[in-house]
C-alpha positions as CSV (number, residue, x, y, z in Angstrom):
1,M,-5.4,-1.8,11.8
2,V,-6.2,-4.7,14.5
3,N,-8.1,-7.1,12.3
4,T,-11.9,-6.3,12.6
5,I,-13.1,-9.5,13.9
6,M,-11.1,-8.7,16.7
7,Q,-12.8,-6.3,19.1
8,V,-10.9,-4.6,22.0
9,V,-12.0,-3.8,25.5
10,N,-14.0,-0.5,26.4
11,S,-15.9,0.5,29.4
12,S,-19.0,0.2,27.8
13,L,-18.7,-3.9,27.1
14,I,-17.3,-4.7,30.5
15,A,-19.9,-2.4,32.5
16,G,-21.0,-4.3,35.7
17,K,-19.8,-7.5,34.0
18,R,-17.5,-10.6,36.0
19,V,-14.1,-10.1,33.8
20,L,-11.8,-13.2,33.5
21,L,-8.8,-11.1,32.8
22,R,-5.7,-13.2,30.9
23,Y,-2.7,-11.4,32.3
24,D,0.8,-11.8,31.5
25,I,1.8,-11.9,34.9
26,D,5.4,-14.8,33.6
27,V,8.5,-12.0,35.5
28,A,11.0,-13.4,36.8
29,L,11.5,-14.0,40.4
30,E,13.9,-13.6,42.7
31,C,13.5,-16.8,45.5
32,K,15.4,-17.1,48.5
33,V,15.1,-20.4,50.6
34,Q,14.7,-19.4,54.3
35,S,15.1,-22.4,56.6
36,F,14.3,-22.5,60.5
37,D,14.9,-25.8,61.1
38,Y,17.8,-27.0,58.9
39,A,16.0,-30.7,59.3
40,Q,12.6,-30.3,58.6
41,D,11.2,-26.3,58.6
42,K,11.9,-24.3,55.3
43,S,10.2,-21.9,53.1
44,V,10.8,-20.1,49.9
45,K,10.6,-16.0,50.1
46,C,10.3,-14.8,46.7
47,K,9.9,-10.6,44.7
48,V,8.9,-10.1,41.5
49,K,12.7,-8.9,40.0
50,E,11.6,-7.6,36.8
51,D,7.9,-5.5,36.1
52,F,7.8,-4.7,32.3
53,K,5.3,-7.0,31.5
54,L,3.4,-6.5,34.8
55,R,3.5,-2.8,34.1
56,A,2.5,-3.3,30.3
57,G,-0.8,-4.4,31.4
58,L,-2.0,-1.9,33.8
59,A,-4.5,0.1,31.9
60,T,-6.6,-2.7,30.7
61,L,-6.2,-3.6,34.4
62,R,-7.3,-0.4,35.7
63,L,-9.8,-0.1,33.2
64,C,-11.5,-4.0,34.1
65,L,-11.4,-2.4,37.6
66,D,-13.7,0.8,37.5
67,N,-15.9,-0.6,34.9
68,A,-17.0,-4.6,36.1
69,S,-18.4,-5.9,38.8
70,E,-15.1,-8.5,39.6
71,V,-11.8,-9.1,37.9
72,I,-10.3,-12.7,38.2
73,L,-7.0,-12.4,36.8
74,I,-5.5,-15.7,35.3
75,G,-2.1,-16.4,34.5
76,H,1.0,-18.8,34.3
77,V,4.3,-18.1,36.2
78,G,7.4,-20.2,34.3
79,R,7.2,-24.0,34.2
80,P,6.4,-26.0,36.9
81,G,5.7,-29.0,34.4
82,G,1.7,-29.4,35.7
83,K,2.8,-29.4,39.6
84,V,3.0,-27.2,42.5
85,V,6.3,-25.5,43.1
86,A,6.5,-23.5,45.2
87,Q,8.9,-21.2,43.6
88,L,6.3,-20.9,40.8
89,S,3.6,-19.6,43.2
90,V,1.4,-16.3,42.0
91,E,1.4,-15.1,45.8
92,P,5.1,-12.2,44.8
93,I,2.8,-11.2,41.5
94,R,0.0,-10.4,44.2
95,Q,2.8,-8.5,46.5
96,W,3.2,-6.6,43.7
97,F,0.1,-5.8,42.8
98,F,-0.7,-4.9,46.7
99,E,2.0,-2.3,46.7
100,H,1.5,-0.7,43.8
101,G,-1.9,0.4,43.7
102,F,-4.1,-2.0,44.2
103,S,-4.7,-3.3,47.7
104,A,-7.7,-1.9,48.1
105,D,-9.3,-3.9,44.8
106,L,-7.2,-7.4,46.5
107,D,-9.0,-6.8,50.0
108,S,-12.3,-6.1,48.6
109,Q,-11.4,-9.3,46.4
110,K,-12.8,-7.3,43.6
111,L,-9.6,-8.1,41.9
112,V,-9.0,-11.8,42.2
113,I,-5.8,-13.3,41.4
114,L,-5.6,-17.1,40.6
115,E,-3.2,-19.1,41.2
116,N,-0.5,-20.3,38.7
117,L,-2.6,-22.3,36.1
118,R,0.3,-24.1,34.7
119,F,0.2,-26.0,38.4
120,D,-2.8,-27.7,36.9
121,P,-1.9,-30.1,33.9
122,R,-5.1,-29.6,32.1
123,E,-4.4,-25.7,30.8
124,E,-1.0,-26.7,29.3
125,A,-3.3,-30.0,27.4
126,A,-5.6,-27.9,26.5
127,D,-8.4,-29.7,28.4
128,I,-12.0,-28.4,27.7
129,E,-12.8,-28.9,31.0
130,Y,-10.8,-27.5,32.5
131,A,-11.5,-24.5,30.4
132,K,-15.2,-24.9,31.1
133,E,-14.3,-24.7,35.1
134,L,-12.4,-21.3,34.6
135,A,-15.7,-20.0,32.4
136,N,-17.8,-20.7,35.3
137,K,-15.5,-18.0,37.4
138,G,-16.9,-15.1,34.6
139,N,-19.1,-14.1,31.7
140,F,-16.5,-11.4,30.4
141,F,-12.6,-12.6,28.3
142,V,-10.2,-10.5,28.0
143,N,-6.9,-11.3,26.9
144,E,-4.0,-9.3,27.9
145,A,-1.1,-11.7,27.8
146,F,0.2,-10.8,23.5
147,S,3.2,-12.8,24.7
148,S,1.6,-16.2,26.2
149,Y,0.6,-17.4,22.3
150,R,0.9,-20.8,22.3
151,P,-2.3,-23.4,22.6
152,A,-3.3,-24.0,26.3
153,V,-6.9,-23.7,27.8
154,S,-6.4,-19.9,29.3
155,T,-5.4,-18.5,25.8
156,T,-6.8,-21.0,22.9
157,V,-9.7,-22.7,24.5
158,L,-11.3,-20.8,27.1
159,P,-12.5,-17.8,24.7
160,S,-14.2,-19.7,23.2
161,L,-16.7,-20.5,25.8
162,F,-17.6,-16.7,25.6
163,P,-20.2,-15.3,23.6
164,Q,-17.9,-11.8,24.3
165,R,-14.0,-12.1,24.4
166,V,-11.9,-8.8,23.8
167,A,-8.5,-8.3,23.2
168,G,-6.7,-6.1,26.1
169,L,-5.3,-2.3,25.0
170,R,-1.4,-3.7,25.4
171,F,-2.6,-6.5,23.2
172,A,-4.2,-4.1,20.6
173,K,-1.0,-2.1,20.7
174,E,1.4,-5.0,19.9
175,V,-0.7,-6.5,17.2
176,N,-0.8,-3.1,15.3
177,K,2.4,-2.2,15.6
178,L,3.3,-5.6,14.5
179,T,1.1,-5.3,11.5
180,E,2.7,-1.8,10.8
181,V,6.2,-3.3,10.7
182,L,5.1,-6.2,8.3
183,Q,2.7,-4.2,5.6
184,N,4.0,-0.4,6.3
185,P,7.4,-0.3,7.3
186,K,9.0,3.0,7.1
187,K,12.2,2.5,5.0
188,P,15.5,2.0,5.8
189,F,14.0,-0.5,7.4
190,I,16.6,-2.7,9.5
191,A,16.1,-5.9,11.2
192,I,18.6,-7.1,13.7
193,M,18.7,-10.4,14.5
194,G,20.5,-11.9,17.8
195,G,19.7,-15.4,20.4
196,A,20.0,-18.5,19.8
197,K,17.8,-21.2,17.7
198,V,18.7,-20.8,14.6
199,K,15.5,-22.9,13.9
200,D,12.8,-20.6,15.1
201,K,14.5,-17.2,14.1
202,L,15.6,-18.8,10.4
203,P,11.6,-18.0,9.5
204,V,11.7,-14.6,11.1
205,I,14.8,-13.8,9.1
206,Q,13.6,-15.0,5.9
207,A,10.5,-13.2,5.9
208,L,11.7,-9.8,7.2
209,A,14.3,-9.6,4.3
210,K,11.9,-9.9,2.2
211,K,10.9,-6.6,3.8
212,A,13.7,-4.9,5.2
213,D,17.0,-3.3,3.4
214,A,19.1,-5.0,5.5
215,V,19.3,-7.9,8.3
216,L,21.7,-7.8,10.2
217,V,22.6,-11.1,12.2
218,G,24.4,-11.4,15.5
219,G,24.4,-13.6,18.7
220,K,25.1,-17.7,18.9
221,L,22.9,-17.2,15.6
222,V,26.6,-16.6,13.7
223,A,27.8,-20.3,14.9
224,E,24.7,-22.1,14.2
225,I,23.8,-20.6,11.1
226,K,27.9,-21.2,9.4
227,E,27.7,-24.5,11.6
228,Q,24.6,-26.1,9.5
229,N,25.7,-23.9,6.2
230,I,22.5,-21.9,6.2
231,S,22.5,-20.4,2.8
232,L,20.8,-16.9,3.2
233,S,19.4,-14.0,1.0
234,G,22.3,-11.2,0.0
235,N,20.4,-8.3,2.3
236,V,21.5,-10.7,5.2
237,M,24.8,-9.6,7.2
238,V,25.9,-12.1,9.3
239,G,28.1,-10.8,11.8
240,K,31.4,-11.7,12.9
241,L,32.2,-12.9,16.2
242,S,34.8,-12.1,18.7
243,E,37.6,-14.5,19.6
244,D,36.0,-16.4,22.3
245,G,32.9,-16.8,20.6
246,F,30.6,-14.7,23.0
247,D,30.1,-11.6,21.3
248,I,30.7,-9.9,17.8
249,S,33.3,-8.3,17.2
250,A,33.9,-4.6,17.9
251,D,34.4,-4.8,13.8
252,T,31.3,-5.8,13.5
253,T,29.4,-3.0,15.6
254,S,31.1,-0.6,13.7
255,A,30.5,-2.2,10.1
256,W,26.4,-2.2,11.5
257,A,26.4,1.8,13.0
258,G,26.4,3.3,9.8
259,L,22.9,1.6,8.8
260,I,22.2,1.9,12.4
261,S,22.5,5.7,12.1
262,K,20.2,6.4,8.5
263,A,18.1,4.0,9.2
264,A,13.9,5.4,9.5
265,M,12.9,2.4,11.5
266,I,14.5,-0.4,13.5
267,V,13.4,-4.1,14.9
268,W,15.7,-5.3,17.5
269,N,14.8,-9.0,18.7
270,G,17.8,-11.5,20.8
271,P,21.2,-9.7,22.4
272,V,24.2,-9.7,19.9
273,G,26.5,-11.9,22.5
274,K,26.2,-12.7,26.1
275,F,25.5,-9.4,27.8
276,E,25.6,-10.6,31.3
277,D,29.0,-11.5,31.1
278,P,31.0,-7.8,31.5
279,Q,33.5,-8.5,29.1
280,C,31.0,-8.9,26.4
281,N,29.9,-5.2,25.5
282,Q,28.2,-5.7,22.2
283,T,25.1,-5.4,22.9
284,E,25.2,-2.7,25.0
285,K,26.1,-0.5,22.1
286,V,24.2,-1.6,19.5
287,A,21.1,-0.8,21.7
288,K,22.1,2.5,22.3
289,L,23.4,2.6,18.5
290,I,19.7,2.0,17.9
291,L,17.8,4.3,20.7
292,N,20.6,7.6,18.9
293,S,19.0,6.4,15.5
294,G,16.1,8.6,15.8
295,A,13.9,5.7,14.0
296,E,11.4,4.5,14.7
297,V,12.1,1.3,16.3
298,V,10.9,-1.7,17.7
299,I,12.2,-4.2,20.9
300,G,11.4,-7.7,21.2
301,G,12.1,-10.7,23.3
302,G,12.6,-11.1,27.1
303,D,16.3,-11.0,27.1
304,S,16.4,-8.3,25.2
305,V,14.5,-6.6,28.0
306,A,17.1,-8.1,30.5
307,A,19.8,-5.9,28.7
308,L,18.0,-3.2,28.5
309,D,17.9,-3.5,32.0
310,Q,21.1,-4.2,33.2
311,A,22.5,-1.7,30.8
312,G,20.0,1.1,32.9
313,L,18.1,1.8,29.3
314,L,15.2,0.2,29.7
315,E,13.3,3.0,31.0
316,E,14.6,5.2,27.9
317,A,13.8,2.6,25.5
318,E,10.2,2.2,27.0
319,K,10.0,6.1,26.3
320,S,12.1,6.6,23.2
321,A,10.9,2.7,21.6
322,F,7.8,0.4,21.7
323,V,9.4,-2.4,23.5
324,S,6.8,-6.1,23.0
325,V,6.6,-7.8,25.6
326,G,6.1,-10.9,23.4
327,G,9.7,-12.6,22.2
328,G,8.6,-15.4,20.8
329,A,5.1,-14.4,20.2
330,M,6.5,-11.6,18.5
331,L,8.6,-13.8,16.0
332,K,5.9,-15.5,15.8
333,F,3.6,-12.7,14.5
334,L,6.3,-11.4,12.1
335,S,7.3,-14.7,10.0
336,D,3.3,-16.1,10.4
337,G,1.2,-12.3,10.0
338,T,-1.2,-13.9,12.8
339,L,-0.9,-16.0,15.8
340,P,-3.6,-18.4,17.7
341,T,-4.8,-16.6,20.4
342,I,-5.7,-13.2,17.5
343,Q,-7.2,-16.1,16.2
344,A,-9.2,-17.1,18.9
345,L,-10.4,-13.7,19.8
């Protein structure tokens, strides 16, 4: 179901090439400041805290390493604002790859990982000269960073400089699965939207309401919808909040349970409450209802993944559901039917 003009990487296409691989390395890091001399000498030691996105692209990385002459892996970490920020260096990502079977490739420099592209302000400015500098490092472009969908040098400008640019294996799977949701969802189809920023999520809620039997809304969206007096279609069910306003009510979860249990397809994006607070347990309960429903399930959003991880459900979700690497990208695709990065390929 991938658009036919968007090619997908394969062994023959990349054989002997120097591949510039746009990878999704924007993962949560855990950092500690180590002080040797409190007056002067300080260093920051970071490690990868959650590696879901790194693991998602491994099939493409291995394919490239098995067939290309060299792989130059590029990506960004966090929002350094065009400045060098020690806590956002790629060093912990490099260490993660070293510890997960790529030490020989790194040592031989068959795999080279460039520093955080966003340390250079030209990345987010979509500067063509910066794109040309990066393009000189390879002769084939692969995009395996589905979640990085906003226009930038490495996502939308750089591909235009290569006669051959293709999607990574995971990127293609993401497009296929979300295209299925839009074009041929299994019925009954239930969508569950949580989190915040109703301005961003309202177009998605409206788009899904045209396809879904019901759209269930929780999280901060509930308060935002009421505060802004937003009118929604009849099949959008806005939950009730708990007394403190940090979670949906237990009654809401109970009311949703029947719909979830009967669904053939479920799309879930965003926690329905402040899951980090042990007192707010409705997101975990909704997640269990979703995973036990027997439906075909698509889950997206960094906070959804974090909530699953915290509840010890991420491994189960990866086995029984399609867990998207994209939060905003997933929402943008579901509302628009495409992404700038797909058009660039």
